[in-house]
C-alpha positions as CSV (number, residue, x, y, z in Angstrom):
1,X,13.0,-152.4,9.5
2,X,14.4,-156.5,9.9
3,X,17.5,-158.4,10.5
4,X,18.3,-161.8,10.5
5,X,21.2,-163.0,12.3
6,X,22.2,-166.7,13.4
7,X,23.2,-164.9,16.6
8,X,22.8,-162.2,18.8
9,X,25.4,-162.5,21.4
10,X,27.3,-159.8,19.4
11,X,24.2,-157.1,19.1
12,X,23.7,-157.9,23.1
13,X,24.6,-154.8,24.2
14,X,24.0,-152.5,21.3
15,X,20.1,-152.8,20.5
16,X,17.3,-151.7,22.6
17,X,15.3,-154.6,23.6
18,X,11.8,-152.2,23.4
19,X,12.7,-150.5,20.2
20,X,9.1,-151.1,18.4
21,X,10.2,-150.6,14.5
22,X,13.2,-152.9,14.7
23,X,12.1,-156.8,14.5
24,X,15.4,-159.2,15.1
25,X,14.8,-162.6,13.4
26,X,17.2,-165.5,15.0
27,X,17.4,-168.3,12.3
28,X,19.1,-169.2,9.1
29,X,18.9,-166.0,6.6
30,X,18.4,-168.7,3.7
31,X,14.9,-169.7,4.8
32,X,12.6,-167.9,3.2
33,X,9.6,-168.7,5.8
34,X,11.8,-166.5,8.4
35,X,11.2,-163.2,7.0
36,X,7.5,-162.6,6.6
37,X,6.1,-161.8,3.0
38,X,6.4,-158.1,2.9
39,X,7.5,-155.2,0.2
40,X,10.8,-154.1,1.4
41,X,12.1,-151.0,-0.4
42,X,15.3,-152.4,0.6
43,X,17.6,-155.5,1.2
44,X,20.9,-155.6,2.7
45,X,22.5,-158.9,2.3
46,X,25.5,-158.3,4.7
47,X,25.9,-162.1,5.7
48,X,28.6,-164.7,5.8
49,X,30.3,-163.2,3.0
50,X,30.0,-166.6,0.9
51,X,29.2,-167.3,-3.0
52,X,26.5,-169.6,-1.8
53,X,25.0,-168.1,1.0
54,X,24.4,-164.8,-1.2
55,X,22.4,-166.8,-4.1
56,X,20.2,-169.3,-1.9
57,X,19.7,-165.8,0.3
58,X,18.6,-163.8,-3.3
59,X,16.9,-167.1,-4.2
60,X,14.9,-167.0,-0.7
61,X,14.0,-163.0,-1.0
62,X,13.7,-161.5,-4.1
63,X,9.9,-161.8,-4.5
64,X,9.7,-159.7,-0.9
65,X,11.5,-156.9,-2.9
66,X,8.9,-154.1,-4.1
67,X,9.3,-153.0,-7.2
68,X,11.7,-150.2,-7.2
69,X,13.5,-151.5,-4.8
70,X,17.1,-152.0,-4.4
71,X,18.8,-155.7,-3.5
72,X,22.2,-154.8,-2.0
73,X,25.2,-157.5,-1.6
74,X,28.0,-156.2,0.5
75,X,31.7,-157.8,0.1
76,X,30.7,-159.7,-3.1
77,X,34.3,-160.4,-3.9
78,X,35.8,-161.3,-1.2
79,X,38.2,-164.6,-2.8
80,X,41.3,-162.5,-2.6
81,X,40.7,-162.2,1.2
82,X,42.1,-164.7,3.3
83,X,38.9,-165.0,5.2
84,X,37.1,-165.2,1.9
85,X,35.8,-168.6,2.5
86,X,33.7,-170.1,-0.3
87,X,33.7,-167.4,-2.2
88,X,34.1,-168.5,-6.2
89,X,35.8,-166.3,-8.9
90,X,33.3,-167.6,-10.7
91,X,31.0,-165.4,-8.9
92,X,32.4,-162.2,-10.7
93,X,31.2,-163.7,-14.0
94,X,27.1,-163.8,-12.9
95,X,26.5,-161.3,-10.6
96,X,29.0,-158.4,-11.5
97,X,26.8,-157.3,-14.4
98,X,23.5,-156.9,-12.5
99,X,25.6,-154.6,-10.0
100,X,24.1,-151.1,-9.3
101,X,20.6,-151.9,-10.7
102,X,17.2,-152.4,-8.9
103,X,14.0,-154.3,-9.4
104,X,12.2,-151.9,-11.8
105,X,10.1,-151.7,-14.5
106,X,12.3,-149.7,-16.3
107,X,15.1,-151.4,-15.7
108,X,14.3,-155.0,-18.0
109,X,18.3,-156.0,-18.1
110,X,17.4,-157.5,-14.5
111,X,15.1,-160.5,-14.7
112,X,12.0,-160.6,-12.8
113,X,12.8,-164.1,-11.0
114,X,16.4,-164.4,-9.6
115,X,17.2,-167.8,-10.9
116,X,17.0,-166.9,-14.5
117,X,20.4,-165.2,-13.7
118,X,21.7,-168.8,-13.4
């Protein structure tokens, strides 16, 4: 399991330091070079909840998702919340049709490359 965060202060007491299967990476989640080129079965984006970061993260890591794997985006539409940040009502128009889909050969609705969404 890999986790990426720009700050580990909130994790100091929650995560064992010697856990062999947990790898915490410090940095910007939109940096494709930060996460190893492995075939991940599931990727969960629970970053800063802005449309810009969600799209950049998807573009950076889509190729690392195994065929049949799941890419989960949390808190897609936070525009109505006070902390919605850069979230845009436009995000619904290009991401909503793809919710619930995986990178599966049987699911032809989802493009092979995420940039084909735009």
